[in-house]
C-alpha positions in Angstrom: 39.7 -15.6 -76.7 37.1 -16.0 -73.6 37.3 -19.8 -74.1 41.2 -19.9 -73.9 41.0 -17.9 -70.7 38.4 -20.3 -69.2 40.6 -23.2 -70.3 43.8 -21.4 -68.5 41.8 -20.6 -65.6 40.5 -24.4 -65.2 44.2 -25.6 -65.7 45.4 -23.2 -62.9 42.5 -24.5 -60.6 43.1 -28.1 -61.5 47.0 -27.6 -60.8 46.2 -26.0 -57.5 43.6 -28.8 -56.4 46.5 -31.4 -57.7 49.1 -29.9 -55.6 46.7 -29.8 -52.4 45.8 -33.4 -53.1 49.5 -34.4 -53.3 50.1 -32.7 -50.0 47.2 -34.2 -48.3 48.2 -37.6 -49.6 51.8 -37.0 -48.3 50.6 -36.3 -44.8 48.2 -39.3 -44.8 50.9 -41.8 -45.9 53.3 -40.2 -43.3 50.8 -40.6 -40.6 50.1 -44.2 -41.7 54.0 -45.1 -41.7 54.4 -43.4 -38.4 51.7 -45.3 -36.9 53.3 -48.6 -38.3 57.1 -47.8 -37.5 57.0 -45.1 -35.0 60.2 -42.8 -34.9 61.7 -44.8 -37.7 59.5 -42.7 -40.1 61.9 -39.7 -39.4 65.0 -41.9 -40.1 63.3 -43.4 -43.4 62.4 -39.7 -44.5 66.1 -38.4 -43.7 67.5 -41.4 -45.6 65.4 -41.0 -48.7 66.5 -37.3 -48.6 70.0 -38.2 -48.4 69.6 -40.5 -51.4 67.9 -37.6 -53.3 70.9 -35.5 -52.4 73.1 -38.4 -53.8 71.1 -38.8 -57.1 71.3 -35.0 -57.8 75.1 -34.9 -57.1 75.5 -38.1 -59.3 73.4 -37.1 -62.2 74.8 -33.7 -62.1 78.4 -34.7 -62.5 77.5 -37.4 -65.1 75.5 -34.7 -67.0 78.5 -32.3 -67.0 80.5 -35.1 -68.4 78.3 -36.0 -71.0 78.0 -32.2 -72.0 81.8 -32.0 -72.4 81.9 -35.3 -74.3 79.2 -34.0 -76.6 81.0 -30.5 -77.2 83.9 -32.3 -77.9 82.5 -34.8 -80.3 79.9 -32.6 -81.7 77.2 -35.3 -81.2 73.9 -34.5 -79.3 71.8 -37.2 -77.7 68.3 -36.1 -76.9 67.6 -39.2 -75.0 70.5 -38.6 -72.6 69.1 -35.0 -71.9 65.7 -36.5 -71.2 66.9 -39.1 -69.0 69.1 -36.7 -67.2 66.3 -34.4 -66.6 64.2 -37.1 -65.3 66.6 -38.2 -63.0 67.4 -34.7 -61.7 63.6 -34.2 -61.2 63.5 -37.8 -59.5 66.4 -36.5 -57.1 64.3 -33.2 -56.3 61.3 -35.3 -55.5 63.4 -37.8 -53.3 64.7 -34.6 -51.5 61.4 -33.6 -50.5 60.1 -35.0 -47.2 57.3 -37.3 -47.9 56.9 -41.1 -49.2 54.6 -40.5 -52.3 57.0 -38.1 -53.6 59.7 -40.5 -52.9 58.0 -43.2 -55.0 57.5 -40.8 -57.6 61.3 -39.7 -57.4 62.4 -43.4 -57.6 60.2 -44.0 -60.6 61.9 -41.0 -62.5 65.5 -41.7 -61.4 65.4 -45.5 -62.3 66.7 -45.9 -65.8 64.3 -48.8 -66.7 61.4 -46.5 -65.9 62.5 -43.5 -67.8 62.1 -44.8 -71.3 58.3 -45.4 -70.9 58.1 -41.9 -69.3 60.1 -40.3 -71.9 57.7 -41.8 -74.6 54.6 -40.7 -72.9 55.8 -37.1 -72.2 57.1 -37.1 -76.1 53.5 -38.1 -77.2 52.1 -35.2 -75.1 54.5 -32.5 -76.4 53.7 -33.8 -80.0 50.0 -33.4 -79.6 50.5 -30.1 -77.9 52.6 -29.0 -80.8 50.0 -30.1 -83.2 47.3 -28.0 -81.3 49.5 -25.0 -81.5 50.1 -25.7 -85.0 46.5 -25.9 -85.8 45.5 -22.9 -83.7 48.4 -20.7 -85.7 48.4 -22.0 -89.2 50.0 -18.8 -90.5 53.2 -19.5 -88.6 56.3 -19.0 -90.6 59.1 -21.6 -90.3 62.4 -20.6 -91.6 64.2 -23.5 -92.9 68.0 -23.6 -92.3 71.1 -25.6 -92.1 73.4 -26.0 -89.0 77.0 -25.6 -89.9 79.8 -26.7 -87.4 82.5 -24.2 -88.7 82.2 -21.6 -91.2 84.6 -21.8 -94.1 86.5 -19.1 -95.1 87.2 -18.9 -98.9 89.3 -15.6 -98.7 91.4 -13.7 -96.2 88.7 -11.1 -96.3 85.7 -10.9 -94.2 83.3 -13.9 -93.7 80.6 -13.7 -96.3 77.1 -15.3 -96.0 75.4 -15.8 -99.1 71.6 -15.4 -99.2 68.4 -13.5 -100.2 67.0 -10.7 -98.2 63.1 -10.6 -98.5 61.5 -7.3 -97.4 57.7 -7.8 -97.3 56.9 -4.1 -96.9 59.0 -3.1 -100.0 56.8 -5.6 -101.9 53.9 -4.4 -100.7 52.5 -7.2 -98.3 
């Protein structure tokens, strides 16, 4: 238990250190750009913020359209959800003032760079899931089946067939 607390504390500190480093990099890059292009730096920062707003509005309306379509057809596309999430995050990063966040935002918002990012994040999530499964081998997974619409065989109440298992009654 103490080891997991130490690991958690270390991650929190690394996250905080990363945020401070990101902020320092943003300030350093803005100062360097300001030295190079003077007051146009403010225009560039404002322009990237407006681009971020446009990306958020565009992706928001596109994702609502895709959601309506998937509800109507019953087909779910997880890749689209991942791309939408990356594009929205990219728009948020573009909205923030700073050129480092703008570069990260553009990389997340562009479709050609989303596929490798999705693959990388998928591998990270799979490895995290494997570590969690290894740490909790006694976890119970209840297998099931998704049914789009229940079928009524009679005019009476809907009956769901199954077996109830009461561990306490069995002495476990």
